[in-house]
C-alpha positions, 0 to 999 in steps of 0.5 A, spaced: 071 756 850 080 756 849 083 755 843 090 753 843 096 753 837 101 748 836 107 751 833 111 746 830 118 748 828 122 743 830 123 741 823 131 739 821 129 742 813 134 737 810 130 738 803 133 745 803 139 742 802 143 747 807 141 753 802 138 756 809 141 754 817 133 754 819 127 755 816 123 758 820 128 763 822 129 765 815 128 772 813 121 773 809 119 780 807 123 782 813 121 778 817 123 771 820 118 765 817 115 763 824 113 772 825 109 770 820 105 765 823 104 769 829 101 775 826 096 771 822 094 767 828 094 775 832 090 778 826 084 773 826 084 773 833 082 766 834 087 763 840 088 764 847 095 760 848 101 758 843 105 752 845 112 752 841 116 745 839 122 747 838 129 742 836 134 745 841 135 750 846 139 755 841 134 755 837 129 755 843 133 761 845 132 765 838 125 763 837 123 767 844 126 773 841 123 773 835 117 771 838 117 776 843 118 782 839 112 780 834 107 778 840 102 785 839 097 781 843 102 778 849 099 771 848 102 765 853 107 761 849 109 755 852 115 751 850 116 744 848 122 740 845 121 736 839 122 729 838 125 724 833 119 725 828 114 729 826 108 725 829 113 725 836 113 733 836 106 733 836 104 728 841 109 732 846 106 738 845 098 735 846 100 732 852 103 739 855 097 742 854 092 745 859 086 740 860 083 748 860 085 747 852 077 745 848 081 746 841 087 746 838 090 748 831 096 745 829 100 748 824 107 747 821 111 754 821 114 752 814 107 754 812 108 762 813 102 764 809 097 762 812 091 767 811 088 770 818 081 769 814 082 762 812 084 760 820 077 764 821 073 759 818 077 753 821 076 756 827 068 755 825 069 749 822 072 745 828 067 749 833 062 745 829 065 739 827 070 737 832 075 736 827 077 740 820 083 742 816 085 748 811 086 743 804 086 745 797 083 740 791 088 737 786 088 739 780 094 737 776 094 730 773 097 725 778 101 719 776 103 713 780 109 711 778 112 703 779 116 701 784 123 703 782 129 707 784 131 709 777 127 715 774 128 713 767 123 709 764 118 708 768 111 705 768 106 709 769 099 709 772 093 715 772 090 716 778 084 719 778 084 726 780 076 727 782 076 728 791 084 728 791 085 734 796 091 736 798 093 737 805 095 744 809 096 746 816 093 748 821 089 742 822 084 743 828 081 738 833 077 737 839 083 737 845 081 730 847 080 727 840 086 728 837 090 726 844 087 719 844 088 719 837 096 720 838 096 716 843 093 710 841 098 710 834 103 711 839 101 704 843 100 701 836 107 703 834 104 706 827 106 712 824 103 718 820 105 725 816 100 729 818 094 729 824 088 728 820 091 720 819 091 719 826 084 720 826 082 716 820 086 710 824 080 711 828 075 711 824 073 719 825 071 723 820 075 730 818 072 737 815 075 740 809 075 747 810 077 749 803 082 754 802 081 759 797 088 763 798 095 760 797 098 757 803 104 753 800 110 750 805 117 752 804 121 745 803 126 746 797 130 752 796 125 755 791 120 756 795 123 762 798 122 767 792 116 763 791 114 766 798 116 773 797 113 773 790 106 771 793 107 775 800 109 781 795 102 779 791 098 779 797 100 785 800 100 789 793 
């Protein structure tokens, strides 16, 4: 069986508010963020090739240099230009995958702490069930606010957290299944924020792989220090 990884690197990173020039190229513990994802997949030893979704030619060249210096397994790397939205980028990459690929891992490279053992568990789950996602249980108290722009004096409603899961990446799928799901999204002009939602529109179940290792996403400026802390703690 053949496994591929899609590395999503084309995001604009607007919520970083200019704190870094490019999230996936930002140094983290001595290496660019994208290199940590590559190293995790290499240590897990679960893929045969990688497709990188890039934003523009300048970014592609920089990422290419990073991956060339951190690719001990010499994975074949393919390049696909991203689209306007995340789902467009994913679709572009999926349609460029070789027909020989059986399963695909879709990973936001702004999650550099994904653990190799979590990747192996995800591989086993997708091989068994055709669709699987790393996730963690929601432990915070969740409130839904009334629909107003102002955050002052909002009416809040409790959302029961029992059964709530926060989605992570990678999300892994049998290739033909996820390609068809994304084709239907485009045909029906539907929008999603993650890949499991594409299957939900087709009423296809997804296996949750509970992740016991922190796997946060770099989204706002303060996340960089937090990621450094977690990485140093893991190393210790």
